[in-house]
C-alpha positions as CSV (number, residue, x, y, z in Angstrom):
1,X,0.0,0.0,0.0
2,X,1.2,3.6,-0.6
3,X,0.2,6.4,1.1
4,X,0.8,10.0,0.0
5,X,0.3,13.0,2.0
6,X,0.0,16.4,0.6
7,X,-0.1,19.7,2.3
8,X,-2.5,22.5,0.8
9,X,-1.2,25.5,-1.2
10,X,0.0,28.5,-0.1
11,X,-2.9,29.7,2.1
12,X,-4.9,32.4,2.7
13,X,-6.0,31.7,6.2
14,X,-8.4,34.6,6.7
15,X,-10.4,33.3,3.8
16,X,-9.5,29.4,4.2
17,X,-8.7,29.6,0.7
18,X,-5.5,29.6,-1.6
19,X,-3.8,32.8,-2.3
20,X,-2.9,33.4,-6.2
21,X,0.6,31.8,-5.6
22,X,-1.3,28.6,-3.6
23,X,-3.5,28.2,-7.1
24,X,-0.1,28.4,-9.1
25,X,1.6,25.6,-6.8
26,X,-1.8,23.4,-7.1
27,X,-1.6,23.5,-10.8
28,X,2.1,22.5,-10.9
29,X,1.2,19.8,-8.6
30,X,-1.7,18.7,-11.0
31,X,0.5,18.6,-13.7
32,X,3.3,16.5,-12.1
33,X,0.7,14.2,-10.8
34,X,-0.8,13.4,-14.3
35,X,1.0,10.4,-14.5
36,X,0.3,9.0,-11.0
37,X,-1.7,5.8,-10.6
38,X,-4.3,6.8,-7.7
39,X,-6.9,4.9,-6.5
40,X,-8.8,6.8,-3.6
41,X,-8.3,10.6,-2.7
42,X,-9.4,11.8,0.9
43,X,-9.5,15.7,1.8
44,X,-9.4,18.0,5.0
45,X,-13.0,19.7,4.8
46,X,-11.0,23.1,5.2
47,X,-11.1,24.9,1.8
48,X,-7.5,25.3,1.3
49,X,-6.7,21.8,1.4
50,X,-10.0,21.1,-0.6
51,X,-9.1,23.4,-3.5
52,X,-5.8,22.0,-3.7
53,X,-7.5,18.5,-3.9
54,X,-9.7,19.8,-6.5
55,X,-6.7,20.6,-8.8
56,X,-5.2,17.0,-8.8
57,X,-8.8,15.3,-9.1
58,X,-9.3,17.0,-12.2
59,X,-6.5,15.4,-13.8
60,X,-7.3,12.2,-12.1
61,X,-10.9,12.3,-13.0
62,X,-11.8,11.4,-9.2
63,X,-13.7,13.1,-6.4
64,X,-12.2,13.7,-3.2
65,X,-13.8,12.2,-0.2
66,X,-14.0,14.7,2.6
67,X,-13.2,13.3,6.0
68,X,-13.2,15.6,9.3
69,X,-10.2,13.7,10.8
70,X,-8.0,15.3,8.4
71,X,-8.6,19.0,9.2
72,X,-5.9,21.1,10.8
73,X,-6.0,20.5,14.6
74,X,-4.2,24.0,15.1
75,X,-1.9,22.2,17.5
76,X,-3.1,23.7,20.6
77,X,-1.3,22.4,23.8
78,X,-1.4,23.9,27.4
79,X,1.5,26.7,28.0
80,X,1.6,25.8,31.5
81,X,0.3,29.5,32.5
82,X,-3.5,28.6,32.3
83,X,-3.4,29.6,28.8
84,X,-2.9,27.7,25.3
85,X,-0.2,27.6,22.5
86,X,0.3,26.3,19.0
87,X,2.5,23.0,19.7
88,X,5.1,24.1,17.1
89,X,5.6,27.6,18.4
90,X,7.4,26.6,21.5
91,X,10.9,27.6,21.8
92,X,13.9,24.9,22.0
93,X,14.3,25.4,25.9
94,X,10.7,25.0,26.5
95,X,10.3,21.4,25.2
96,X,13.8,19.7,24.7
97,X,14.7,19.5,28.3
98,X,11.8,17.1,28.9
99,X,13.3,13.8,27.4
100,X,9.9,12.3,27.0
101,X,9.4,14.6,24.0
102,X,11.6,12.1,22.3
103,X,10.1,9.0,23.3
104,X,7.2,7.8,21.1
105,X,5.3,6.4,24.1
106,X,5.9,8.9,26.6
107,X,5.6,12.4,24.8
108,X,1.7,12.1,25.7
109,X,2.2,11.9,29.1
110,X,3.2,15.5,29.7
111,X,0.8,17.2,31.3
112,X,1.0,20.5,28.7
113,X,0.0,17.8,26.3
114,X,-3.3,16.8,27.4
115,X,-5.5,19.1,25.1
116,X,-3.8,17.2,22.5
117,X,-4.0,13.6,23.7
118,X,-7.8,13.5,22.6
119,X,-7.3,14.7,19.0
120,X,-4.1,12.4,18.7
121,X,-5.9,9.3,19.5
122,X,-9.2,10.3,17.4
123,X,-7.0,10.9,14.2
124,X,-4.9,7.6,15.0
125,X,-8.1,5.4,15.5
126,X,-9.7,7.2,12.2
127,X,-6.4,6.8,10.2
128,X,-6.1,3.2,11.5
129,X,-9.9,2.5,10.4
130,X,-8.9,3.9,7.1
131,X,-6.0,1.8,6.5
132,X,-7.8,-1.3,7.6
133,X,-10.2,-0.8,4.8
134,X,-7.4,-1.6,2.4
135,X,-6.5,-4.8,4.6
136,X,-3.9,-3.5,7.2
137,X,-5.1,-3.7,10.9
138,X,-3.0,-2.1,13.4
139,X,-1.1,-4.5,16.0
140,X,0.8,-2.4,18.7
141,X,3.3,-0.7,16.6
142,X,3.0,-2.1,13.2
143,X,0.0,-3.7,10.7
144,X,-1.0,-7.1,10.4
145,X,-1.4,-7.7,6.4
146,X,-4.9,-9.3,6.3
147,X,-4.9,-9.0,2.5
148,X,-2.2,-7.3,0.6
149,X,-3.1,-4.1,-1.3
150,X,-1.3,-2.3,-4.2
151,X,-3.2,0.7,-3.9
152,X,-2.2,4.4,-3.8
153,X,-4.1,6.4,-1.5
154,X,-3.7,10.3,-1.5
155,X,-4.8,12.6,1.6
156,X,-4.8,16.4,1.1
157,X,-4.4,18.0,4.2
158,X,-2.2,20.2,6.6
159,X,1.2,20.7,8.4
160,X,0.1,19.8,11.9
161,X,-2.1,16.8,11.3
162,X,0.4,15.3,8.9
163,X,3.0,15.4,11.7
164,X,0.4,13.4,13.7
165,X,0.0,10.9,11.1
166,X,3.8,10.7,10.7
167,X,4.2,10.1,14.4
168,X,1.7,7.2,14.6
169,X,2.7,5.7,11.2
170,X,6.6,5.7,12.2
171,X,6.3,5.4,16.0
172,X,8.0,8.9,16.4
173,X,7.2,11.2,19.0
174,X,4.8,14.3,17.5
175,X,6.4,17.0,19.4
176,X,10.1,16.2,17.8
177,X,8.7,16.1,14.1
178,X,6.6,19.4,14.8
179,X,9.5,21.3,15.7
180,X,12.1,18.9,13.7
181,X,10.5,18.9,10.0
182,X,9.1,21.3,7.7
183,X,6.4,20.4,5.0
184,X,6.0,23.2,2.5
185,X,2.9,24.0,0.9
186,X,1.8,21.4,-1.9
187,X,5.1,19.2,-0.7
188,X,4.5,15.7,-1.4
189,X,5.2,12.8,1.4
190,X,5.0,9.3,0.2
191,X,4.9,6.2,2.5
192,X,5.0,2.7,1.4
193,X,4.3,-0.6,3.3
194,X,7.3,-2.7,3.7
195,X,6.0,-6.5,4.0
196,X,9.3,-8.5,4.1
197,X,7.8,-11.3,6.4
198,X,4.7,-13.1,6.5
199,X,1.6,-11.1,7.2
200,X,3.7,-8.1,8.8
201,X,3.7,-4.7,7.4
202,X,5.3,-1.2,8.3
203,X,5.1,2.0,6.8
204,X,8.4,3.6,5.8
205,X,8.8,7.2,4.4
206,X,10.3,7.1,0.5
207,X,10.2,11.0,0.4
208,X,9.2,13.7,3.0
209,X,8.3,17.2,1.9
210,X,9.1,16.9,-1.6
211,X,8.7,20.0,-4.0
212,X,10.0,18.9,-7.1
213,X,6.8,20.0,-9.2
214,X,7.8,23.8,-7.9
215,X,11.4,23.6,-9.0
216,X,10.4,22.3,-12.1
217,X,7.9,25.1,-12.5
218,X,10.0,27.9,-11.4
219,X,7.9,28.3,-8.3
220,X,9.4,29.6,-5.1
221,X,8.9,27.4,-2.2
222,X,6.5,29.1,0.3
223,X,7.8,29.7,3.7
224,X,4.3,29.6,5.3
225,X,4.6,27.7,8.5
226,X,8.6,28.2,8.8
227,X,10.4,30.3,10.8
228,X,13.7,30.2,8.6
229,X,14.5,31.1,5.1
230,X,13.8,28.3,2.6
231,X,16.6,27.1,0.4
232,X,15.2,28.1,-3.3
233,X,16.4,26.2,-6.4
234,X,14.0,27.5,-8.6
235,X,14.2,26.2,-12.3
236,X,16.9,23.5,-11.4
237,X,14.9,20.4,-10.9
238,X,15.3,17.3,-12.6
């Protein structure tokens, strides 16, 4: 089974839609994806993700299935002062000193993550339900292959929710992923099941945050959601 996570295009958050740049990004993504063999498409209900999905679905001749669990969760966690913060907005000194943030089983034990725990568990459960419909049942930290599938499933969603899904699929602590990875608008993350032994399967990332279509199209990578300058290689993709 192949699972592809795609972040929405450059966002106009106020209108929950794509900016003009985001529309160009989505068009370049759709051009790139013309030759993909895609079986099923899921989308967050948020406008910026759904618009991005529609651009690709037009070339795939498919309808995206809207699923609430793929919507952005805003990363809300306790700030320790009676308020809330966005999970990826903490400074290094505020989260790296607690070793549980680097443990896939323990990061949710931290009191400040309590507002996130329910959302994380819901997303994991719904994602596993979806994966089970293709023949893979979650067993502890991996999947049992009930029926092998060669299908490609695409989910159009958001940065934060992608980190939660990657945390679950790869058994990595979400807090470290939220601070350690960046997924640019319309970037492509590809995971495949490795099935090397009997009925066991494990998802392995083939690529994370791939923006080849933007390089090829001469479109700069958006820095939306990033606190540094993106390395630009406009027009140099192969």
